N, C-alpha and C positions, 0 to 999 in steps of 0.2 A: 686382240686376236685370240680366239679360244685355243686351248691346248688339249692334247689327248687326255690329260689328267682331269682338267676341269670339265670336259665333256663327259668323261666317265662318271664323275661325281653327279652331274645332272642326270645322266642316264640311269644311275642306280636309284635316284630319287623319283624318277618319272616313269620308269619302265619296270614291269614285274621281273623277278629273278628267273622265272620259268623260261624267259627268252634268253638263251645262252649266247655268249659272244666268244668266238675263237680268240679274239685279240681285243685289247683296249686301245687299238689304233683306229683313228677315225678318218675315213677316206674323204678327201675334199674334191679331187678330180682324178681322172684316169684316161689313159690312151693305150689302146692295143693291149699289151701285157704288162703295163706299168701303172702303178697307183701312186699318187702323191697325197700324203696325209695332211692334217690340219696344221702341222708344224713345219711343213715343207719337205719332209723326208720322203725319199723315193723308195718304193718297194717293187720287187718283181712278183708278179701275180701267178702263182702255180695252183690257184684254187678256181679261178674263173667264175666266181660267184656261185660255186658248187655246180659246175658243168653248164652254166647258163651262157657263157661268153665264148663259144667256139669261134665266133667271128670277131672276138676282141672287144675291148671297151670302146664305146663311142665310134664305131666304124663310120667313116664319113658318109657312105652311101645309105646306111640305116638312119643316121641322124637326119639326113636330107629328106628321106622319105617320111619320117615322123613329122618334121617341121611342115612339110607340104600338106600332110593329112590334117594336122591341128588347125591350119588355116582354113580348111574346108569343112571338117566335121570331126568333133571330138567324141561325141556320143549320141546315139539315137535309140539304142536297144534293138538288136536284130529282130526280136519277136514283134516289134511294133512297126518300125519302118526299116526294112533291110537295106543293105548297101552292097555295091559291086565288089569291094575289096575282099569281103568275106567269101563271096561266091568264087572269085578268082583264086583265092588261096585254097579253098576246098577242092577246086578242080585240080590244082597243082599237086596237092597231097594225094588225091585219089590216083593220079598218074604215077606218083613217086613210090608209093608203098609197094612192097613185094606181095601183093594179093591179086590174083587173076580175077577176071570177070568184072562185073559192075561193083563199084565201091562208092561209099558216101562218107562225109565228114561232118562232125559237129565240133564247134569251138567253145571252149570254156575259159577259165581264168587261171587255175592252178593245176599242178599235177595230181593232187589228191582229188580234185573235182573230176578230172579225166578218169581216174580209177573208179570212183563212185559211179559215174555215168556208164562206164563200160560194164560194170556189174549189173546196173539197172537194165541196160540193153540186153545183156545175156539172159537175165531172168525173164524179161518180157518175151524174148524169142523162144526160150526152152520151156517156159512155164514151170521151172524148177527153182529151188532155193539155194542149195549148197554151193559153196565156192571153196576150192582147194588152192592153197598157197604153200610157200616153202620156208623152212627155218632159215634165219638170216636175212630174209627179204625185208625190203622197206617199200611201202606203198602209200605213205602219207600220214598226216597227223589228225585227220578227221576220225570220227568214231569207227567207221567202216575201214578206213585206211589203217588205223591202229590195229584193228582186229586182224587184218590181213598181214600186217607186218610181223615178221618172225623174230623179233628181238624185243625182250621185255624192258630192259633199262637202256636209256632213259625214257623211251617213247610211251610206255604203257603204265608206268608207275603212278598209282593213285587215281587212274582215270576210268576204271571199270565200273559196272559191267559193260562188256562189248557186245555188238550184234552177234546173234547166234548163227548157226549153220555155216560156220567158218572152220576149216580144218587145215592142219599143217602136216606136210611130209618132209622128212629130212632132206636137206639140199645135198646133192652128190658130193661125197668126200673125196677130194683129190688124192689123199693119202692111200685110198683103197685102189686107185687106178683101175676101176671096174666100169668106167664110162656110165656110171649112174645105176648099175644093176641093183645095188642095195636099196637105192631110193625107189626104183620100180617095184621091188619086192615090198617095200613099206607101203607104197600106193595100193598094191594089190591087197595087202592086209587091211588097209583102211576101207577099201571097197567091201570086204567081207565082214569086217567087225563093226564099223561105225556108220557108213553111208554108202548106199548102193550107187553105182554109176548112173543109174536111171533117175537119181535124185540130184545129180550134180549139174548145175547150170554152167559152171566155168572152171577152168584151171588157169591161174595167172602166174607168170614167171618173168623175171628179168633175165635177158640173155647173158648179161654180165651183172652180177650183184653189185650195187653201188655201196650203200652204207654197210652191207654185209662183208665187204672186204675186197671188192674187185675180183670176185671169183667168177671165172669163165665157165658157163654151163657146157658140159661135154656135148658136142654136136649130135652124137648118137642118141644121147638122152633126149634132146629136143625133138629129134625125129621120132623117137618112141612115144613121147607125149603127144605129138601130132597124130600118130596112128591110133593111140588110145582115145583121143578126143573124137576123131572121125568115126571110130567103131561105135562109140556110145552116144553120139550126138551131143557131145560136150563142146561148148564154145572155148576155143583156145585163145586166150588173151596174152599178148606179149607186151610187157611194160618197157617201153623204149624211152622213158622220161629222161634218164641220165645217159643212156647209150646212144640215143638217136642223133641224127644230123651230123654225120661224118666222124664222130668221135672214135669209133672203132676201126676206121679204115674202110668202112662201107657206109652208105647213107644211113642204113639201119643195121643193127648188130645181128638180127635174125637172118640176114642174108648170108652170113657165113655158114649157116647150117643148111642152106638150100631148101628151106621149107616155107610154107605160107601159114601165117596165123589167120584167125578169123577176125579178130579185132586187135588194134594197136593203140596204146596210149602214148601221147607225146606231150612234151612241155619244154622247160628249161631252154635249150639253145634254139628252139623253134623261132623265137622272136627277138633274139639278141639282147635280152635284158628287159624286155617289156612283158608284163604278165599275160600270158596266153598259153592255153593248152588245147589238146585236140584228142578226139577219138575218131579213128578211121577204120572202116571194116566193110565186110561184105554187105551189099545193099539190102539183101533180104533180111539180114540180121539187124542192121542199123534202122530199118523201117519198122521194127516190131513195136516200139512204144507208140501209143496213140498221140495225135497232135496235142501239144500242151504238156506232154509228159517229160520233155527235155527242155533245157534252156537255162537262163540266168540273166540277171539285169545287166551285168558287165560282160557276159560271156561273148567272146569274139569281138572285142571292142574294135572300132575302126582304126585306132592308133596301133593296137597290137597286130592287127591284120596287115596294116601298111608296113610295119617293121618286119613281119615274117616274110612278106613278099620280097622285101629287099634282102633279107637273110638268104633266101633261096637263090636270088641272083648272085650274091657274093660267093656263095658256096660253089656255084657253077663256074663263075668267071675266074675265081682264084684257085680252083681245083683243090678244094679243101679235103675232099675224100682222099686224094692221092697224098696230100700234104700230111694227113694224119698218120699214114704208114711210115713216112720219112721221119716224123717226129718220134713215133713209137720206137723205131729202131734206134734212133739216137739216144732215147731215154734208157732203153734196156742195155745198150752198149756202155753208157756212162755208169749206170748202177753196177753192172757186172765188173767194170774196171775198178770202180770205187771199192767194191767188195774184195777184189783181188789184191789191190795195192796197199790198202791201209791196215794199220795194226788193229783197227776196230772191225775189220772185214768179217770176223766171225759173229758179229752182232747184226749183220744184215742177213736175213733169212731168204725166204722164197722171193724171187723177182718174177712178176707175171703181168700179163696184159694182153689186150687185143687192140691193134692199131695204136692210137694214142691214149687209150684208157689203161694206164700203167700204174702199178703199185709195187711196193716192196714191204716185206715184214721186217720188224726189228725184234730180235730175240736175245735171250740171255745166253751166257756162255754154254749152257747145256742144251740150247736149241729151243727152249720153251718160250712162249710169247712174253714180251717185255713191254707191258703197257706203260710202266713208269718212264722208261727210256723214251718211248714214243711221245708221251706228254712233254717231257723235257725238250725233245728235239723240236716239236711244233712251237713251243713257247720261245725257245732260243732263236728259231728261224725268224720270228717276227722282229726280235731285237736286231738281227743281222740284216734285215731288209728283204726277207722272203716270206710271202704269204703261203702257208702250207697247211693242208688238212690231213687228219687221220680218219680211220674208219676200221671196220672189222668187228666181229662178235667178241674178240678178245682185246680190242682196243689197241692193237699193235701194228697196224698197217698204215704206211704213208701212201697217200694217193696223189697223183699228179694230173691236174686238169687245166694246164695253161691253155690260153687261146691257141687255136690252130693257125692263127695269123701271126703268132709270135716269131720273130726272126731268129735264126740260129744263134746269133751272138747273145741274145737275151736268154735263150734256153741254156746255153753254155754257162753264162754268168750265174744263172739260178742254180745250176747243179754244182758249180764251184762253191756257192754259198751253202748248199746242202751238205757237201762234203765237210766243209769247215764246221758246220753246226753239229753234225753227228759226232765229229771228233771232240768238240767242246763238251757235248752232253755226256759222252762216254767218260771222258776224263773227269768231269765234275762228279759223276756218279761214283767213279772209282775212289776219288778223294773222300766222299761222304762215307763209302763203305769202309 
């Protein structure tokens, strides 16, 4: 039987170092919010495949739908001989998204593809080139995705030059408590100094930044962006790749702000672990590219579409939107209690989130970001049987993305492991110091 160590040795010989691994722990099987590694060790999953598994690992209904689809049709290429499951899923997303009027959907394979195609569609519709994104943003690892991403290391190091006509505006700083006024001023300066609004095809933003640190965009700022885009004929793209499908306590995070985007990009939990992404938007914008201008060999695969249709059924039947709010409150309560009770409480900084998209910062005694402690906590968590991810522009944010189907007992057990882990990491750091 292979061990984690032997597999990691094989991995290092066969796979380039540019593909990073959070852990040298090799998953063999999983169910709901638990993973079993190659050595039979059980782990509680607080990562969810990076927000992919809102419906949990191997949900029986999704597994059954995929098995049924594989027996019928595994691939045909939608551009050659289309199929009903694609159409049905498009119809369902068209009805689900918070966009009034006629909407249309295209399916792709990855989140980066969805972003690339949203920009293509916006440019075709507006006949403009420029796109504006935000500092701290993450929009994918393709060349355009990297250009839009507002974090240099590790995503952009050594990969330039990047596509042109991409501009960045500072993300609203929560410390300013100005609801994004400083960012709006920076956007106005950008319009005057670098690119006129009549040359901007799209503004793209995550309603809650993922890799950037689970920073919630002020709702007033989102409303102001919507007004600016409407005034200047700019396509407003909302990136719901990590925030979508019940994670934030709404089906889509933009619903919290009560506004409508023009286009939405979706992926991750759309298909419960199968590679599928989507762009949904206003029909008149979606129809701008000419026939043949959009597509992809594997885009909207029958298997992915079957899984996604089952995902939508599960979300409705198990009321996962409501469940996300319950889980989110439980997480914030546990983190706040942990901060209050423990001697290491001063090392837990800001606790924030929307629904079940929750994070906390780890800080030094003086309140400054502590990336070293964060690395130590995530590493030690794996040893203790907890799969945990970090994020943030300063590398000091712990993010929690357990499946929304996780039972309370598993969530409680995971947070007990987290509390133990932080204590161990702080103590070890103190001994080293």
